[in-house]
N, C-alpha and C positions, 0 to 999 in steps of 0.2 A: 504494500500500500504506500502511496505517496504521502509522506509525513512532512508537515511544514510547522516549524517552531517559530513563535514570535517571542523575542527576548523581553522579559518583564523585569525592568530595573527601576520601576516606579515612575518613569518619566516619558511615557508614550501614550498615544491615542489607541490603546490596546483593543478596546471593544470594537471600535469602528474598523480597524484593520482586520481583526479576526473575522468579523461578520462579512466583510467584503471578500475575503479569501474563501470563506465557506460558500458564499454565493457563486463565485466563479469556478470553484473547484469542489463541487459537492461530494465527490468520491474521495477527497483527500482527508487525512487525519490532521486537524489543525489544533495545536496546543499553544496556550499562552503560559509561559513558565519562567521561573527564576532558578530552576533546577538545572545546573550545568550538565549533569549526566543525561537528562532527557533531551536537552538541546543538542548535545553531541550525537545523539542517536538519530536525529531528524535528517531527512533527505535534503531539505531546504530550510534556510534560516532568514528571518526578517529582523532587522534592528530599527524600531521606530524611534521617535523622539520629539518631544516638545519641551519648551521651557528654556531656562538659562544654561549655557554650556558649562559653566562652573559646576552647577548642581548635577548635571547629567554625567560629566566626567568623574565627579566625586563618587557617585553611586556606582558607575561602571567599574571604577578601580576598587571600591570597597568590597564589591561582590566578586572580584577577580574576573570580571567579564572582559577586561582589556585583553588578556591572553586568550580567553575563550573566543572573542570575536576574531582575533588574528588567526586562530586555528580553524574555525569553521568557515571563514571566508576564503580560505586557501584551497579547499578541496571539495566544495559543493556550492550550488547556486545560493547566492547571498544577496539580499536586498536591503539597502539602507534608505530610510525615509526621513526627509526634513532634517531635523537635528541629527538623526541617525546617519545622514549623509555627511554633515559637517564634522561629526566626530571622527570620521575616517581620515580627515586631513591632519597635517602636522600640528597646527595650532590655530587658535581663534583670537581675534582682537576683543571679543566679548569679555566682560568682567575684568578689564585691565590686563587681559592676556591669559589664555588657558592652553596648556599643553594637551593635545588630543592624541589619537591613536597612531598617527603617522603611517597609515596604510597607503594613503595617497600623498604625494608631495604637494605643498602649497599651504597657504594661510587663509582662513575665513576672515573676511573684511566687513567693516561697518559701512553701511550705505553712504553715510555722510549727511551733513546738514548745512545749508539747504541742498536738497536733491531735486534736480529739474529734469525734464524730459530729455532723453538721449538726443544728442546733436543740436540741442537748443543753444542760443546765445547765453552768455554768462549773466547778462542783465535781465532780471525778471520783468516781464511785460504782461500785457492783458490778453494776448492772443494764445491760442491753444498750444503752439509750439514752445511757449515759455512757461508752461504749466508747472507749478511746484508739485512735486510728488510726495505723498505721505509715507512716513516710516513709522510702524512696520508696513511692508508691502503686503496688502491683503486683497486678493481678487484673482481673476482669471487672466492668464497670459498665454499667448501663442508660443509654442515650443518648436524651434527649428531643429530638425534631426540632422546632425552633422556626420553621423556614421550610420551605416545600414546594419543595425544591431537586431538580433532576434526578438528582443523585448519591444521593439517598435512594430512588430508584425501586426498588420490589420489596423494600424493607427496612421491616419493621414499626416503627412508633414504639415506643420503649422496648426496642429490641433491645439485646443485650449486645455490647460490644466489649472488647478486651484493652488495658489501659493499663500502662505502666511509666514513671514520672516522679516527680521530686522537686520540680519547679517547675511552675507552671500559669499559664494565661492566664485572667484573670478573665472571668466571663460578661458583664460590662458593656461589654467592648470592642466596637468597631464590627464589623459583619459577622457576628455570631454566628448560626449556623444549627443548632446542636445544643449541648446542655448536659448535664452530668452532675453528680452530687453526690459529694464526698469531703471531708467536714468543712466544706465550703462549696460554693457553686455555681460551677462552672468551665466554661470554654468547651471543648467536645469537638470542635467544628468551626466554622470561620470561612470565609466566602466573599465574593468581590467580583469581578464581571465574569468573567474567565477563570480566576480563582484559587479553589481549594478546598483547605483544609488541615485536618488532623485531628490531635488530640493522641494518639489511640489508634493501635495498629498494625493496620491492616486485613489485612495479610498473615498475622497471627497470630490473626485474629478469626473463623476458620471461615466459615460460610455467609454471614453478614452482611457480613463484611469482604471476602470474595471478590466478593459482589454489588456492593459499592461500587467495587471495582477494575474490575469488568466495566462498570459504568456510566461510569466515567471513560474507559475505552478507547473508548466509543461517544459520549461527550459532545462536542458541538460548541462548548461554551463559552457557550451561551445559557442564560439562566435562564427 
């Protein structure tokens, strides 16, 4: 049986993620767990995340999940979601600087203040092209698929996904497979080997998000 473990470290949208996975993969065994042994037994693993990076990394390290995530993301399909994606980077500017897992190279950045629409003049004006953008970024954005990855199967390029975040991964980091625009070009998805991670919330992204989760539930880890 296809088993999918969702790592419970007290900092994720666990119920929504598990229900979405159960919907798209009804024959799979879906577990939400903080038991490292059960997680290691799963065929696929998801690392969700919401909240402050300092608190997320503190709990990940307290539970010994830093080593667990490095282990399970190296030999089976692994999905990081939102802060679960950012935690895979080397560090974050959040909370005056936080060391992360270092599975992907690069640093998570703060959007900045003021943040204005990409390619707009630096002086704020009244027209749409000078619109001040709110932080946190909350809402639907189109995602440009920069790599033909199996998890994009059945999802049209420029499909919209739902984002909620105040910090972002720059689009120049290694492994970028999808980008979006919010005042600047940001990484919407990164991937390497068995690992795929997204800044958006697929469980809240309706058809496209559910399709991505369905693809993950079937993905062998090969690109």
